[in-house]
PQR file with spaces between the fields and no chain letter, atoms N, CA, C, O and H, PARSE charges and radii, in Angstrom:
ATOM       1  N    MET     1     -12.172   48.666    0.515 -0.4000 1.5000
ATOM       2  CA   MET     1     -12.776   48.914   -0.922 -0.0000 2.0000
ATOM       3  C    MET     1     -12.575   47.812   -1.625  0.5500 1.7000
ATOM       4  O    MET     1     -11.439   47.338   -1.605 -0.5500 1.4000
ATOM       5  N    LEU     2     -13.581   47.175   -2.375 -0.4000 1.5000
ATOM       6  CA   LEU     2     -13.445   46.363   -3.227 -0.0000 2.0000
ATOM       7  C    LEU     2     -12.736   46.239   -4.538  0.5500 1.7000
ATOM       8  O    LEU     2     -12.870   47.163   -5.340 -0.5500 1.4000
ATOM       9  H    LEU     2     -14.503   47.559   -2.392  0.4000 1.0000
ATOM      10  N    PRO     3     -12.039   45.266   -4.832 -0.5600 1.5000
ATOM      11  CA   PRO     3     -11.197   45.474   -6.031  0.2800 2.0000
ATOM      12  C    PRO     3     -12.193   45.464   -7.158  0.5500 1.7000
ATOM      13  O    PRO     3     -13.204   44.762   -7.117 -0.5500 1.4000
ATOM      14  N    THR     4     -11.857   46.343   -8.279 -0.4000 1.5000
ATOM      15  CA   THR     4     -12.458   46.282   -9.620 -0.0000 2.0000
ATOM      16  C    THR     4     -12.334   44.977  -10.309  0.5500 1.7000
ATOM      17  O    THR     4     -11.518   44.123   -9.964 -0.5500 1.4000
ATOM      18  H    THR     4     -11.036   46.913   -8.313  0.4000 1.0000
ATOM      19  N    LEU     5     -13.214   44.837  -11.352 -0.4000 1.5000
ATOM      20  CA   LEU     5     -13.218   43.950  -12.344 -0.0000 2.0000
ATOM      21  C    LEU     5     -12.016   43.711  -12.926  0.5500 1.7000
ATOM      22  O    LEU     5     -11.583   42.559  -12.972 -0.5500 1.4000
ATOM      23  H    LEU     5     -13.877   45.531  -11.632  0.4000 1.0000
ATOM      24  N    SER     6     -11.328   44.754  -13.438 -0.4000 1.5000
ATOM      25  CA   SER     6     -10.180   45.053  -14.092 -0.0000 2.0000
ATOM      26  C    SER     6      -9.221   44.256  -13.109  0.5500 1.7000
ATOM      27  O    SER     6      -8.732   43.200  -13.510 -0.5500 1.4000
ATOM      28  H    SER     6     -11.680   45.690  -13.400  0.4000 1.0000
ATOM      29  N    HIS     7      -8.940   44.719  -11.855 -0.4000 1.5000
ATOM      30  CA   HIS     7      -7.946   43.988  -10.858 -0.0000 2.0000
ATOM      31  C    HIS     7      -8.054   42.699  -10.724  0.5500 1.7000
ATOM      32  O    HIS     7      -7.064   41.971  -10.798 -0.5500 1.4000
ATOM      33  H    HIS     7      -9.337   45.577  -11.529  0.4000 1.0000
ATOM      34  N    ILE     8      -9.457   42.170  -10.478 -0.4000 1.5000
ATOM      35  CA   ILE     8      -9.455   40.725  -10.348 -0.0000 2.0000
ATOM      36  C    ILE     8      -9.040   40.231  -11.602  0.5500 1.7000
ATOM      37  O    ILE     8      -8.232   39.306  -11.529 -0.5500 1.4000
ATOM      38  H    ILE     8     -10.261   42.761  -10.418  0.4000 1.0000
ATOM      39  N    HIS     9      -9.362   40.586  -12.706 -0.4000 1.5000
ATOM      40  CA   HIS     9      -8.764   39.876  -13.897 -0.0000 2.0000
ATOM      41  C    HIS     9      -7.218   39.846  -13.920  0.5500 1.7000
ATOM      42  O    HIS     9      -6.615   38.808  -14.194 -0.5500 1.4000
ATOM      43  H    HIS     9     -10.018   41.338  -12.766  0.4000 1.0000
ATOM      44  N    ALA    10      -6.609   40.971  -13.636 -0.4000 1.5000
ATOM      45  CA   ALA    10      -5.265   41.051  -13.406 -0.0000 2.0000
ATOM      46  C    ALA    10      -4.207   40.520  -12.456  0.5500 1.7000
ATOM      47  O    ALA    10      -2.985   40.646  -12.366 -0.5500 1.4000
ATOM      48  H    ALA    10      -7.099   41.814  -13.413  0.4000 1.0000
ATOM      49  N    TRP    11      -5.355   39.741  -11.637 -0.4000 1.5000
ATOM      50  CA   TRP    11      -4.664   38.838  -10.460 -0.0000 2.0000
ATOM      51  C    TRP    11      -3.801   37.631  -11.026  0.5500 1.7000
ATOM      52  O    TRP    11      -4.320   36.768  -11.734 -0.5500 1.4000
ATOM      53  H    TRP    11      -6.347   39.639  -11.710  0.4000 1.0000
ATOM      54  N    ASP    12      -2.346   37.614  -10.649 -0.4000 1.5000
ATOM      55  CA   ASP    12      -1.756   36.629  -10.920 -0.0000 2.0000
ATOM      56  C    ASP    12      -2.063   35.343  -10.200  0.5500 1.7000
ATOM      57  O    ASP    12      -1.723   35.269   -9.019 -0.5500 1.4000
ATOM      58  H    ASP    12      -1.925   38.315  -10.074  0.4000 1.0000
ATOM      59  N    THR    13      -2.664   34.323  -10.770 -0.4000 1.5000
ATOM      60  CA   THR    13      -3.002   33.138  -10.255 -0.0000 2.0000
ATOM      61  C    THR    13      -1.948   31.970  -10.476  0.5500 1.7000
ATOM      62  O    THR    13      -2.211   30.794  -10.226 -0.5500 1.4000
ATOM      63  H    THR    13      -2.940   34.383  -11.729  0.4000 1.0000
ATOM      64  N    GLU    14      -0.955   32.328  -10.879 -0.4000 1.5000
ATOM      65  CA   GLU    14       0.214   31.120  -11.035 -0.0000 2.0000
ATOM      66  C    GLU    14       0.313   30.294   -9.776  0.5500 1.7000
ATOM      67  O    GLU    14       0.226   29.069   -9.861 -0.5500 1.4000
ATOM      68  H    GLU    14      -0.741   33.283  -11.083  0.4000 1.0000
ATOM      69  N    HIS    15       0.490   30.893   -8.604 -0.4000 1.5000
ATOM      70  CA   HIS    15       0.725   30.188   -7.235 -0.0000 2.0000
ATOM      71  C    HIS    15      -0.418   29.008   -6.981  0.5500 1.7000
ATOM      72  O    HIS    15      -0.211   27.947   -6.393 -0.5500 1.4000
ATOM      73  H    HIS    15       0.561   31.889   -8.535  0.4000 1.0000
ATOM      74  N    LEU    16      -1.574   29.412   -7.518 -0.4000 1.5000
ATOM      75  CA   LEU    16      -2.642   28.293   -7.566 -0.0000 2.0000
ATOM      76  C    LEU    16      -2.727   27.447   -8.276  0.5500 1.7000
ATOM      77  O    LEU    16      -3.237   26.439   -7.787 -0.5500 1.4000
ATOM      78  H    LEU    16      -1.742   30.274   -7.996  0.4000 1.0000
ATOM      79  N    ILE    17      -2.335   27.370   -9.646 -0.4000 1.5000
ATOM      80  CA   ILE    17      -1.869   26.639  -10.522 -0.0000 2.0000
ATOM      81  C    ILE    17      -0.752   25.518  -10.165  0.5500 1.7000
ATOM      82  O    ILE    17      -0.888   24.306  -10.331 -0.5500 1.4000
ATOM      83  H    ILE    17      -1.920   28.188  -10.043  0.4000 1.0000
ATOM      84  N    GLU    18       0.300   26.140   -9.675 -0.4000 1.5000
ATOM      85  CA   GLU    18       1.286   25.371   -8.990 -0.0000 2.0000
ATOM      86  C    GLU    18       1.084   24.521   -7.743  0.5500 1.7000
ATOM      87  O    GLU    18       1.703   23.473   -7.565 -0.5500 1.4000
ATOM      88  H    GLU    18       0.410   27.125   -9.540  0.4000 1.0000
ATOM      89  N    ALA    19       0.086   25.072   -6.785 -0.4000 1.5000
ATOM      90  CA   ALA    19      -0.486   24.478   -5.802 -0.0000 2.0000
ATOM      91  C    ALA    19      -1.407   23.202   -6.045  0.5500 1.7000
ATOM      92  O    ALA    19      -1.392   22.175   -5.366 -0.5500 1.4000
ATOM      93  H    ALA    19      -0.417   25.924   -6.929  0.4000 1.0000
ATOM      94  N    ALA    20      -2.146   23.448   -7.056 -0.4000 1.5000
ATOM      95  CA   ALA    20      -2.772   22.433   -7.647 -0.0000 2.0000
ATOM      96  C    ALA    20      -2.056   21.066   -7.990  0.5500 1.7000
ATOM      97  O    ALA    20      -2.341   19.950   -7.555 -0.5500 1.4000
ATOM      98  H    ALA    20      -2.158   24.282   -7.608  0.4000 1.0000
ATOM      99  N    TYR    21      -1.120   21.400   -8.819 -0.4000 1.5000
ATOM     100  CA   TYR    21      -0.214   20.672   -9.368 -0.0000 2.0000
ATOM     101  C    TYR    21       0.677   19.651   -8.207  0.5500 1.7000
ATOM     102  O    TYR    21       0.975   18.464   -8.343 -0.5500 1.4000
ATOM     103  H    TYR    21      -0.889   22.306   -9.172  0.4000 1.0000
ATOM     104  N    TYR    22       0.912   20.398   -7.267 -0.4000 1.5000
ATOM     105  CA   TYR    22       1.889   20.105   -6.328 -0.0000 2.0000
ATOM     106  C    TYR    22       0.986   18.900   -5.381  0.5500 1.7000
ATOM     107  O    TYR    22       1.386   17.769   -5.106 -0.5500 1.4000
ATOM     108  H    TYR    22       0.670   21.362   -7.157  0.4000 1.0000
ATOM     109  N    TRP    23      -0.319   19.515   -4.994 -0.4000 1.5000
ATOM     110  CA   TRP    23      -1.133   18.694   -4.417 -0.0000 2.0000
ATOM     111  C    TRP    23      -1.870   17.319   -4.844  0.5500 1.7000
ATOM     112  O    TRP    23      -2.211   16.375   -4.131 -0.5500 1.4000
ATOM     113  H    TRP    23      -0.644   20.434   -5.217  0.4000 1.0000
ATOM     114  N    THR    24      -2.001   17.504   -6.199 -0.4000 1.5000
ATOM     115  CA   THR    24      -2.309   16.533   -6.858 -0.0000 2.0000
ATOM     116  C    THR    24      -1.092   15.443   -7.044  0.5500 1.7000
ATOM     117  O    THR    24      -1.304   14.236   -6.932 -0.5500 1.4000
ATOM     118  H    THR    24      -1.723   18.271   -6.778  0.4000 1.0000
ATOM     119  N    LYS    25       0.271   16.017   -7.353 -0.4000 1.5000
ATOM     120  CA   LYS    25       1.196   15.005   -7.105 -0.0000 2.0000
ATOM     121  C    LYS    25       1.304   14.387   -5.569  0.5500 1.7000
ATOM     122  O    LYS    25       1.587   13.192   -5.489 -0.5500 1.4000
ATOM     123  H    LYS    25       0.443   16.998   -7.444  0.4000 1.0000
ATOM     124  N    VAL    26       1.133   14.995   -4.578 -0.4000 1.5000
ATOM     125  CA   VAL    26       1.164   14.596   -3.354 -0.0000 2.0000
ATOM     126  C    VAL    26       0.109   13.525   -2.907  0.5500 1.7000
ATOM     127  O    VAL    26       0.239   12.682   -2.019 -0.5500 1.4000
ATOM     128  H    VAL    26       0.903   15.966   -4.643  0.4000 1.0000
ATOM     129  N    ALA    27      -0.965   13.753   -3.726 -0.4000 1.5000
ATOM     130  CA   ALA    27      -2.122   12.628   -3.607 -0.0000 2.0000
ATOM     131  C    ALA    27      -2.027   11.519   -4.369  0.5500 1.7000
ATOM     132  O    ALA    27      -2.651   10.496   -4.086 -0.5500 1.4000
ATOM     133  H    ALA    27      -1.071   14.437   -4.447  0.4000 1.0000
ATOM     134  N    ASP    28      -1.167   11.628   -5.498 -0.4000 1.5000
ATOM     135  CA   ASP    28      -1.048   10.492   -6.445 -0.0000 2.0000
ATOM     136  C    ASP    28       0.295    9.610   -5.763  0.5500 1.7000
ATOM     137  O    ASP    28       0.467    8.439   -6.102 -0.5500 1.4000
ATOM     138  H    ASP    28      -0.660   12.459   -5.727  0.4000 1.0000
ATOM     139  N    GLN    29       1.016   10.135   -4.994 -0.4000 1.5000
ATOM     140  CA   GLN    29       1.998    9.611   -4.167 -0.0000 2.0000
ATOM     141  C    GLN    29       1.567    8.665   -3.044  0.5500 1.7000
ATOM     142  O    GLN    29       1.970    7.521   -2.831 -0.5500 1.4000
ATOM     143  H    GLN    29       0.876   11.087   -4.719  0.4000 1.0000
ATOM     144  N    GLY    30       0.542    9.482   -2.280 -0.4000 1.5000
ATOM     145  CA   GLY    30      -0.070    8.738   -1.083 -0.0000 2.0000
ATOM     146  C    GLY    30      -0.565    7.703   -1.730  0.5500 1.7000
ATOM     147  O    GLY    30      -0.038    6.648   -1.377 -0.5500 1.4000
ATOM     148  H    GLY    30       0.215   10.411   -2.452  0.4000 1.0000
ATOM     149  N    GLU    31      -1.539    7.577   -2.707 -0.4000 1.5000
ATOM     150  CA   GLU    31      -2.227    6.367   -3.297 -0.0000 2.0000
ATOM     151  C    GLU    31      -1.282    5.145   -3.751  0.5500 1.7000
ATOM     152  O    GLU    31      -1.478    3.933   -3.666 -0.5500 1.4000
ATOM     153  H    GLU    31      -1.967    8.434   -2.994  0.4000 1.0000
ATOM     154  N    ASP    32       0.051    6.031   -4.376 -0.4000 1.5000
ATOM     155  CA   ASP    32       0.882    4.786   -4.590 -0.0000 2.0000
ATOM     156  C    ASP    32       1.352    3.947   -3.485  0.5500 1.7000
ATOM     157  O    ASP    32       1.465    2.729   -3.626 -0.5500 1.4000
ATOM     158  H    ASP    32       0.211    7.016   -4.445  0.4000 1.0000
ATOM     159  N    VAL    33       1.663    4.621   -2.261 -0.4000 1.5000
ATOM     160  CA   VAL    33       2.288    3.993   -1.304 -0.0000 2.0000
ATOM     161  C    VAL    33       1.088    3.166   -0.606  0.5500 1.7000
ATOM     162  O    VAL    33       1.328    2.082   -0.074 -0.5500 1.4000
ATOM     163  H    VAL    33       1.572    5.611   -2.146  0.4000 1.0000
ATOM     164  N    PHE    34      -0.209    3.713   -0.625 -0.4000 1.5000
ATOM     165  CA   PHE    34      -1.015    2.813   -0.071 -0.0000 2.0000
ATOM     166  C    PHE    34      -1.398    1.606   -0.803  0.5500 1.7000
ATOM     167  O    PHE    34      -1.713    0.608   -0.156 -0.5500 1.4000
ATOM     168  H    PHE    34      -0.405    4.594   -1.057  0.4000 1.0000
ATOM     169  N    LEU    35      -1.405    1.588   -2.156 -0.4000 1.5000
ATOM     170  CA   LEU    35      -1.428    0.426   -3.092 -0.0000 2.0000
ATOM     171  C    LEU    35      -0.493   -0.632   -2.766  0.5500 1.7000
ATOM     172  O    LEU    35      -0.769   -1.819   -2.592 -0.5500 1.4000
ATOM     173  H    LEU    35      -1.149    2.400   -2.681  0.4000 1.0000
ATOM     174  N    GLU    36       0.954    0.077   -2.686 -0.4000 1.5000
ATOM     175  CA   GLU    36       1.970   -0.737   -2.376 -0.0000 2.0000
ATOM     176  C    GLU    36       1.999   -1.466   -1.318  0.5500 1.7000
ATOM     177  O    GLU    36       2.478   -2.600   -1.316 -0.5500 1.4000
ATOM     178  H    GLU    36       1.178    1.042   -2.827  0.4000 1.0000
ATOM     179  N    MET    37       1.484   -0.891   -0.282 -0.4000 1.5000
ATOM     180  CA   MET    37       1.413   -1.560    1.226 -0.0000 2.0000
ATOM     181  C    MET    37       0.165   -2.397    1.181  0.5500 1.7000
ATOM     182  O    MET    37       0.191   -3.398    1.897 -0.5500 1.4000
ATOM     183  H    MET    37       1.095    0.030   -0.283  0.4000 1.0000
ATOM     184  N    ARG    38      -0.871   -2.191    0.509 -0.4000 1.5000
ATOM     185  CA   ARG    38      -2.032   -3.297    0.665 -0.0000 2.0000
ATOM     186  C    ARG    38      -1.370   -4.275   -0.382  0.5500 1.7000
ATOM     187  O    ARG    38      -1.472   -5.421    0.055 -0.5500 1.4000
ATOM     188  H    ARG    38      -0.892   -1.378   -0.073  0.4000 1.0000
ATOM     189  N    ASN    39      -0.825   -4.249   -1.419 -0.4000 1.5000
ATOM     190  CA   ASN    39      -0.237   -5.337   -2.043 -0.0000 2.0000
ATOM     191  C    ASN    39       0.931   -6.026   -1.466  0.5500 1.7000
ATOM     192  O    ASN    39       1.200   -7.150   -1.889 -0.5500 1.4000
ATOM     193  H    ASN    39      -0.743   -3.317   -1.774  0.4000 1.0000
ATOM     194  N    ARG    40       1.496   -5.603   -0.753 -0.4000 1.5000
ATOM     195  CA   ARG    40       2.586   -6.183   -0.061 -0.0000 2.0000
ATOM     196  C    ARG    40       1.776   -7.268    1.155  0.5500 1.7000
ATOM     197  O    ARG    40       2.024   -8.461    1.330 -0.5500 1.4000
ATOM     198  H    ARG    40       1.278   -4.690   -0.410  0.4000 1.0000
ATOM     199  N    SER    41       0.858   -6.501    1.816 -0.4000 1.5000
ATOM     200  CA   SER    41       0.196   -7.411    2.841 -0.0000 2.0000
ATOM     201  C    SER    41      -0.375   -8.728    2.419  0.5500 1.7000
ATOM     202  O    SER    41      -0.688   -9.572    3.259 -0.5500 1.4000
ATOM     203  H    SER    41       0.656   -5.531    1.673  0.4000 1.0000
ATOM     204  N    HIS    42      -0.511   -8.912    1.196 -0.4000 1.5000
ATOM     205  CA   HIS    42      -1.201  -10.164    0.898 -0.0000 2.0000
ATOM     206  C    HIS    42      -0.598  -11.423    0.837  0.5500 1.7000
ATOM     207  O    HIS    42      -1.079  -12.551    0.734 -0.5500 1.4000
ATOM     208  H    HIS    42      -0.257   -8.226    0.513  0.4000 1.0000
ATOM     209  N    PHE    43       1.103  -10.813    0.960 -0.4000 1.5000
ATOM     210  CA   PHE    43       2.227  -12.279    0.986 -0.0000 2.0000
ATOM     211  C    PHE    43       2.527  -12.272    2.353  0.5500 1.7000
ATOM     212  O    PHE    43       3.477  -12.962    2.724 -0.5500 1.4000
ATOM     213  H    PHE    43       1.494   -9.896    1.043  0.4000 1.0000
ATOM     214  N    ILE    44       1.894  -11.622    3.167 -0.4000 1.5000
ATOM     215  CA   ILE    44       2.379  -12.035    4.843 -0.0000 2.0000
ATOM     216  C    ILE    44       1.323  -12.903    5.319  0.5500 1.7000
ATOM     217  O    ILE    44       0.135  -12.712    5.061 -0.5500 1.4000
ATOM     218  H    ILE    44       1.123  -11.062    2.866  0.4000 1.0000
ATOM     219  N    ALA    45       1.860  -14.055    6.160 -0.4000 1.5000
ATOM     220  CA   ALA    45       0.836  -14.992    6.925 -0.0000 2.0000
ATOM     221  C    ALA    45       0.430  -14.061    7.866  0.5500 1.7000
ATOM     222  O    ALA    45       1.222  -13.674    8.725 -0.5500 1.4000
ATOM     223  H    ALA    45       2.826  -14.210    6.370  0.4000 1.0000
ATOM     224  N    TRP    46      -0.725  -13.648    7.807 -0.4000 1.5000
ATOM     225  CA   TRP    46      -1.302  -13.060    9.268 -0.0000 2.0000
ATOM     226  C    TRP    46      -2.155  -13.779    9.891  0.5500 1.7000
ATOM     227  O    TRP    46      -3.060  -14.426    9.365 -0.5500 1.4000
ATOM     228  H    TRP    46      -1.368  -13.963    7.109  0.4000 1.0000
ATOM     229  N    GLU    47      -1.835  -13.679   11.375 -0.4000 1.5000
ATOM     230  CA   GLU    47      -2.490  -14.384   11.875 -0.0000 2.0000
ATOM     231  C    GLU    47      -3.607  -13.579   13.050  0.5500 1.7000
ATOM     232  O    GLU    47      -3.603  -12.356   13.184 -0.5500 1.4000
ATOM     233  H    GLU    47      -1.099  -13.153   11.802  0.4000 1.0000
ATOM     234  N    GLY    48      -4.368  -14.340   13.704 -0.4000 1.5000
ATOM     235  CA   GLY    48      -5.345  -13.212   14.813 -0.0000 2.0000
ATOM     236  C    GLY    48      -6.045  -12.265   14.193  0.5500 1.7000
ATOM     237  O    GLY    48      -6.634  -12.562   13.154 -0.5500 1.4000
ATOM     238  H    GLY    48      -4.371  -15.334   13.595  0.4000 1.0000
ATOM     239  N    ALA    49      -6.101  -11.129   14.644 -0.4000 1.5000
ATOM     240  CA   ALA    49      -6.907   -9.916   14.320 -0.0000 2.0000
ATOM     241  C    ALA    49      -6.475   -9.559   13.259  0.5500 1.7000
ATOM     242  O    ALA    49      -7.217   -9.445   12.284 -0.5500 1.4000
ATOM     243  H    ALA    49      -5.623  -10.888   15.488  0.4000 1.0000
ATOM     244  N    GLY    50      -5.227   -9.312   13.215 -0.4000 1.5000
ATOM     245  CA   GLY    50      -4.706   -8.787   11.682 -0.0000 2.0000
ATOM     246  C    GLY    50      -5.054   -9.861   10.581  0.5500 1.7000
ATOM     247  O    GLY    50      -5.571   -9.422    9.553 -0.5500 1.4000
ATOM     248  H    GLY    50      -4.624   -9.405   14.008  0.4000 1.0000
ATOM     249  N    GLY    51      -4.846  -11.134   10.670 -0.4000 1.5000
ATOM     250  CA   GLY    51      -5.496  -11.967    9.582 -0.0000 2.0000
ATOM     251  C    GLY    51      -6.977  -11.772    9.389  0.5500 1.7000
ATOM     252  O    GLY    51      -7.409  -11.681    8.240 -0.5500 1.4000
ATOM     253  H    GLY    51      -4.426  -11.491   11.505  0.4000 1.0000
ATOM     254  N    ASP    52      -7.901  -11.692   10.569 -0.4000 1.5000
ATOM     255  CA   ASP    52      -9.061  -11.664   10.225 -0.0000 2.0000
ATOM     256  C    ASP    52      -9.514  -10.244    9.562  0.5500 1.7000
ATOM     257  O    ASP    52     -10.345  -10.277    8.654 -0.5500 1.4000
ATOM     258  H    ASP    52      -7.550  -11.766   11.503  0.4000 1.0000
ATOM     259  N    GLY    53      -9.008   -9.061    9.979 -0.4000 1.5000
ATOM     260  CA   GLY    53      -9.077   -7.752    9.259 -0.0000 2.0000
ATOM     261  C    GLY    53      -8.638   -7.596    8.048  0.5500 1.7000
ATOM     262  O    GLY    53      -9.112   -6.743    7.297 -0.5500 1.4000
ATOM     263  H    GLY    53      -8.334   -9.033   10.716  0.4000 1.0000
ATOM     264  N    CYS    54      -7.550   -8.507    7.664 -0.4000 1.5000
ATOM     265  CA   CYS    54      -6.931   -8.688    6.165 -0.0000 2.0000
ATOM     266  C    CYS    54      -8.137   -9.290    5.330  0.5500 1.7000
ATOM     267  O    CYS    54      -8.513   -8.890    4.228 -0.5500 1.4000
ATOM     268  H    CYS    54      -7.165   -9.200    8.274  0.4000 1.0000
ATOM     269  N    ASP    55      -8.625  -10.247    6.012 -0.4000 1.5000
ATOM     270  CA   ASP    55      -9.585  -11.157    5.012 -0.0000 2.0000
ATOM     271  C    ASP    55     -11.226  -10.636    5.192  0.5500 1.7000
ATOM     272  O    ASP    55     -12.241  -11.224    4.820 -0.5500 1.4000
ATOM     273  H    ASP    55      -8.320  -10.572    6.907  0.4000 1.0000
ATOM     274  N    SER    56     -11.109   -9.415    5.846 -0.4000 1.5000
ATOM     275  CA   SER    56     -12.631   -8.930    6.227 -0.0000 2.0000
ATOM     276  C    SER    56     -13.340   -8.374    4.837  0.5500 1.7000
ATOM     277  O    SER    56     -12.640   -8.332    3.826 -0.5500 1.4000
ATOM     278  H    SER    56     -10.284   -8.936    6.148  0.4000 1.0000
ATOM     279  N    GLU    57     -14.508   -8.013    4.786 -0.4000 1.5000
ATOM     280  CA   GLU    57     -14.958   -7.741    3.330 -0.0000 2.0000
ATOM     281  C    GLU    57     -14.425   -6.288    3.139  0.5500 1.7000
ATOM     282  O    GLU    57     -14.107   -6.127    1.961 -0.5500 1.4000
ATOM     283  H    GLU    57     -15.077   -8.047    5.608  0.4000 1.0000
ATOM     284  N    PRO    58     -14.238   -5.273    3.835 -0.5600 1.5000
ATOM     285  CA   PRO    58     -13.801   -3.799    3.062  0.2800 2.0000
ATOM     286  C    PRO    58     -12.349   -4.030    2.786  0.5500 1.7000
ATOM     287  O    PRO    58     -11.887   -3.180    2.025 -0.5500 1.4000
ATOM     288  N    ALA    59     -11.387   -5.058    3.239 -0.4000 1.5000
ATOM     289  CA   ALA    59     -10.085   -5.343    2.903 -0.0000 2.0000
ATOM     290  C    ALA    59     -10.369   -6.012    1.597  0.5500 1.7000
ATOM     291  O    ALA    59      -9.704   -5.591    0.651 -0.5500 1.4000
ATOM     292  H    ALA    59     -11.762   -5.749    3.857  0.4000 1.0000
ATOM     293  N    LEU    60     -11.267   -7.017    1.346 -0.4000 1.5000
ATOM     294  CA   LEU    60     -11.276   -7.568    0.037 -0.0000 2.0000
ATOM     295  C    LEU    60     -11.895   -6.671   -1.044  0.5500 1.7000
ATOM     296  O    LEU    60     -11.553   -6.898   -2.205 -0.5500 1.4000
ATOM     297  H    LEU    60     -11.807   -7.358    2.115  0.4000 1.0000
ATOM     298  N    THR    61     -12.663   -5.795   -0.830 -0.4000 1.5000
ATOM     299  CA   THR    61     -12.982   -4.839   -1.409 -0.0000 2.0000
ATOM     300  C    THR    61     -11.970   -4.370   -2.401  0.5500 1.7000
ATOM     301  O    THR    61     -12.106   -4.476   -3.620 -0.5500 1.4000
ATOM     302  H    THR    61     -12.941   -5.611    0.113  0.4000 1.0000
ATOM     303  N    TYR    62     -10.861   -3.800   -1.738 -0.4000 1.5000
ATOM     304  CA   TYR    62      -9.877   -3.166   -2.298 -0.0000 2.0000
ATOM     305  C    TYR    62      -8.618   -4.043   -2.847  0.5500 1.7000
ATOM     306  O    TYR    62      -7.569   -3.416   -2.994 -0.5500 1.4000
ATOM     307  H    TYR    62     -10.750   -3.714   -0.747  0.4000 1.0000
ATOM     308  N    ARG    63      -8.618   -5.244   -3.123 -0.4000 1.5000
ATOM     309  CA   ARG    63      -7.994   -6.139   -3.692 -0.0000 2.0000
ATOM     310  C    ARG    63      -8.071   -6.237   -5.189  0.5500 1.7000
ATOM     311  O    ARG    63      -7.456   -7.123   -5.782 -0.5500 1.4000
ATOM     312  H    ARG    63      -9.471   -5.753   -3.004  0.4000 1.0000
């Protein structure tokens, strides 16, 4: 049996709101870590394939 419109309007969606805040925070933290590591990588004297990759076009795009 399908729920009525009244039942749908009465559903508690607080858990969805909390999940959205949580995952937004997780995404922000992940981006912060990525940016920190990317910025730190510019202060290392890279050699070989690592150095070539760090100076490649995609890597330069995010500087």
